[in-house]
C-alpha positions as semicolon CSV with decimal commas, in nm:
position;residue;x (nm);y (nm);z (nm)
1;M;-2,524;3,434;-1,471
2;R;-2,158;3,449;-1,570
3;N;-2,060;3,529;-1,208
4;S;-2,271;3,240;-1,077
5;A;-2,108;2,997;-1,316
6;L;-1,763;3,115;-1,208
7;V;-1,848;3,063;-0,841
8;V;-1,966;2,707;-0,915
9;L;-1,640;2,632;-1,095
10;L;-1,435;2,766;-0,804
11;L;-1,630;2,559;-0,554
12;A;-1,582;2,247;-0,765
13;A;-1,210;2,311;-0,785
14;S;-1,182;2,352;-0,408
15;C;-1,329;2,005;-0,347
16;T;-1,038;1,807;-0,488
17;A;-1,034;1,452;-0,347
18;F;-0,772;1,376;-0,083
19;G;-0,738;1,114;0,196
20;S;-0,554;1,067;0,520
21;G;-0,186;0,982;0,524
22;G;-0,157;0,805;0,193
23;G;-0,346;0,977;-0,083
24;S;-0,509;1,296;-0,200
25;M;-0,724;1,488;0,047
26;Q;-1,055;1,675;0,070
27;T;-1,118;2,002;0,249
28;D;-1,119;1,948;0,625
29;R;-1,286;2,221;0,830
30;S;-1,082;2,112;1,133
31;Y;-0,782;2,291;0,984
32;G;-0,967;2,616;1,037
33;G;-0,915;2,744;0,684
34;S;-1,182;2,923;0,489
35;A;-1,237;2,912;0,115
36;S;-1,081;3,200;-0,071
37;R;-1,317;3,472;-0,187
38;L;-1,371;3,537;-0,556
39;G;-1,068;3,731;-0,681
40;D;-0,845;3,643;-0,382
41;G;-0,545;3,410;-0,393
42;P;-0,557;3,058;-0,243
43;S;-0,628;3,042;0,129
44;P;-0,369;2,876;0,359
45;D;-0,592;2,569;0,370
46;E;-0,600;2,551;-0,010
47;Q;-0,227;2,606;-0,038
48;A;-0,163;2,326;0,209
49;R;-0,406;2,093;0,033
50;N;-0,264;2,162;-0,312
51;N;0,096;2,112;-0,201
52;Y;0,005;1,796;-0,011
53;N;-0,171;1,645;-0,313
54;A;0,119;1,734;-0,541
55;G;0,363;1,580;-0,294
56;V;0,167;1,255;-0,276
57;K;0,178;1,216;-0,655
58;I;0,554;1,271;-0,657
59;V;0,603;1,021;-0,372
60;E;0,413;0,757;-0,569
61;K;0,656;0,803;-0,859
62;A;0,954;0,799;-0,622
63;D;0,834;0,477;-0,457
64;A;0,794;0,313;-0,798
65;L;1,148;0,412;-0,893
66;D;1,277;0,288;-0,557
67;A;1,105;-0,048;-0,605
68;A;1,239;-0,078;-0,959
69;A;1,590;-0,011;-0,837
70;A;1,558;-0,282;-0,574
71;H;1,480;-0,539;-0,843
72;E;1,732;-0,414;-1,097
73;T;2,028;-0,644;-1,159
74;D;2,225;-0,406;-1,381
75;A;2,437;-0,185;-1,155
76;K;2,425;0,122;-1,381
77;K;2,050;0,102;-1,429
78;Q;2,003;0,052;-1,057
79;A;2,213;0,357;-0,975
80;K;2,018;0,564;-1,227
81;A;1,682;0,458;-1,082
82;L;1,802;0,532;-0,729
83;S;1,924;0,875;-0,833
84;K;1,589;0,954;-0,991
85;S;1,403;0,830;-0,683
86;K;1,616;1,050;-0,455
87;D;1,544;1,352;-0,673
88;A;1,173;1,273;-0,659
89;Y;1,172;1,232;-0,281
90;A;1,352;1,567;-0,250
91;A;1,092;1,732;-0,475
92;A;0,809;1,579;-0,273
93;L;0,968;1,697;0,052
94;K;0,957;2,055;-0,078
95;K;0,582;2,019;-0,141
96;F;0,510;1,875;0,203
97;S;0,726;2,141;0,367
98;K;0,521;2,408;0,191
99;A;0,204;2,233;0,309
100;V;0,301;2,249;0,677
101;D;0,427;2,604;0,633
102;A;0,079;2,699;0,515
103;K;-0,104;2,483;0,769
104;S;0,110;2,378;1,061
105;N;-0,150;2,135;1,205
106;M;-0,177;1,917;0,894
107;Y;-0,058;1,593;1,054
108;E;-0,075;1,399;0,725
109;A;0,176;1,635;0,570
110;W;0,405;1,614;0,873
111;N;0,395;1,236;0,835
112;Y;0,515;1,270;0,477
113;V;0,781;1,522;0,577
114;G;0,909;1,236;0,791
115;Y;0,868;0,977;0,516
116;T;1,056;1,173;0,250
117;N;1,333;1,269;0,492
118;R;1,372;0,904;0,590
119;K;1,395;0,802;0,225
120;L;1,667;1,063;0,184
121;G;1,858;0,921;0,481
122;N;1,774;1,204;0,722
123;Y;1,654;0,976;1,000
124;D;1,678;1,217;1,293
125;V;1,485;1,486;1,106
126;A;1,231;1,222;1,003
127;L;1,176;1,124;1,367
128;Q;1,107;1,484;1,459
129;A;0,845;1,506;1,185
130;Y;0,677;1,181;1,293
131;D;0,669;1,305;1,651
132;R;0,504;1,624;1,532
133;A;0,241;1,426;1,340
134;L;0,170;1,212;1,646
135;S;0,148;1,515;1,872
136;L;-0,123;1,649;1,643
137;K;-0,299;1,314;1,606
138;P;-0,204;1,072;1,887
139;G;-0,209;0,709;1,779
140;Y;-0,190;0,793;1,408
141;P;-0,102;0,444;1,276
142;E;0,076;0,550;0,956
143;A;0,315;0,770;1,155
144;I;0,375;0,490;1,405
145;E;0,465;0,252;1,122
146;Y;0,690;0,499;0,940
147;R;0,860;0,593;1,266
148;G;0,925;0,224;1,325
149;H;1,109;0,209;0,992
150;A;1,318;0,507;1,097
151;Y;1,405;0,336;1,425
152;L;1,527;0,037;1,223
153;G;1,739;0,267;1,008
154;L;1,904;0,397;1,326
155;N;1,934;0,046;1,478
156;R;1,708;0,154;1,766
157;L;1,563;-0,192;1,792
158;S;1,377;-0,168;2,124
159;E;1,180;0,131;1,992
160;A;1,112;-0,049;1,664
161;K;0,974;-0,342;1,865
162;E;0,750;-0,107;2,060
163;A;0,618;0,044;1,737
164;Y;0,538;-0,302;1,605
165;L;0,354;-0,410;1,919
166;T;0,151;-0,089;1,917
167;L;0,049;-0,150;1,557
168;Y;-0,018;-0,518;1,617
169;S;-0,282;-0,433;1,875
170;G;-0,459;-0,185;1,649
171;N;-0,363;-0,220;1,283
172;R;-0,246;-0,564;1,171
173;N;-0,189;-0,460;0,809
174;L;0,061;-0,189;0,899
175;A;0,215;-0,415;1,164
176;A;0,280;-0,675;0,892
177;K;0,459;-0,414;0,679
178;L;0,684;-0,317;0,967
179;L;0,753;-0,682;1,048
180;A;0,858;-0,741;0,687
181;A;1,100;-0,450;0,718
182;M;1,235;-0,605;1,038
183;Q;1,295;-0,934;0,858
184;E;1,478;-0,745;0,585
185;W;1,687;-0,564;0,848
186;V;1,791;-0,898;0,996
187;G;1,892;-1,026;0,653
188;T;2,110;-0,725;0,575
189;S;2,258;-0,681;0,924
190;H;2,426;-1,019;0,969
191;G;2,798;-0,956;0,938
192;S;2,755;-0,578;0,911
193;A;3,025;-0,367;1,069
194;G;2,921;-0,174;1,377
195;I;2,633;-0,409;1,469
196;D;2,698;-0,667;1,736
197;A;2,625;-1,019;1,612
198;A;2,454;-1,112;1,939
199;T;2,221;-0,814;1,902
200;V;2,126;-0,922;1,550
201;D;2,069;-1,281;1,663
202;S;1,851;-1,170;1,954
203;F;1,643;-0,943;1,733
204;S;1,617;-1,216;1,469
205;A;1,477;-1,456;1,729
206;W;1,222;-1,194;1,838
207;V;1,115;-1,130;1,478
208;T;1,077;-1,503;1,414
209;E;0,866;-1,539;1,729
210;R;0,643;-1,247;1,630
211;S;0,605;-1,387;1,278
212;T;0,488;-1,718;1,423
213;I;0,239;-1,547;1,653
214;A;0,107;-1,331;1,369
215;S;0,055;-1,630;1,142
216;K;-0,124;-1,830;1,413
217;T;-0,358;-1,547;1,506
218;A;-0,426;-1,418;1,153
219;G;-0,751;-1,613;1,133
220;L;-0,876;-1,455;1,455
221;T;-0,868;-1,103;1,314
222;R;-1,137;-0,951;1,096
223;E;-0,890;-0,931;0,807
224;G;-0,793;-1,295;0,849
225;A;-1,153;-1,411;0,874
226;T;-1,242;-1,222;0,559
227;S;-0,951;-1,366;0,361
228;A;-1,046;-1,720;0,467
229;W;-1,383;-1,711;0,295
């Protein structure tokens, strides 16, 4: 009886909730991992899952700190919040790196390897991680959106446009997030050194046009129809 109870507890622990690309995950047989036997250490699948879930929790804290810093008016407090967010992103990156080390085909973790690297300013490394995620799961919308943000960070505007148009045809919610980032890029790039003013103006016009189209067609989408009721 005692052995049976222990097995039940182990099975319950192995079924931790976790979702795709932006939350905790559940066991996915497609990763090819098997549950660890009684007395064995965690299987590669379990190690990947546990590290992924831990990384997601840390990212949520880092994002909150990042958002707080963006709204902070006191320079010292802002710098402190940014420093804490960077430390958190670095800690989360270690978790996601361990996840893909244990399970190299976990595309969700590769997506977050890209996300945390981008937040740390490592744009080229982030792009490699997004490409890996998309090679494992072609069309993965979260990776397409995050990669679009990285393209903006590198001023690769034509590729950012392509990412937006791809999302617009399949995932309007994520497309709207990328478009908002594009609008922010326009606002911060006017007068910036190293960016041609004509390039900024051209991109600004494109963003304005896409914003108009998105607002006019919002009611034609399922999301828009739902919000209208």
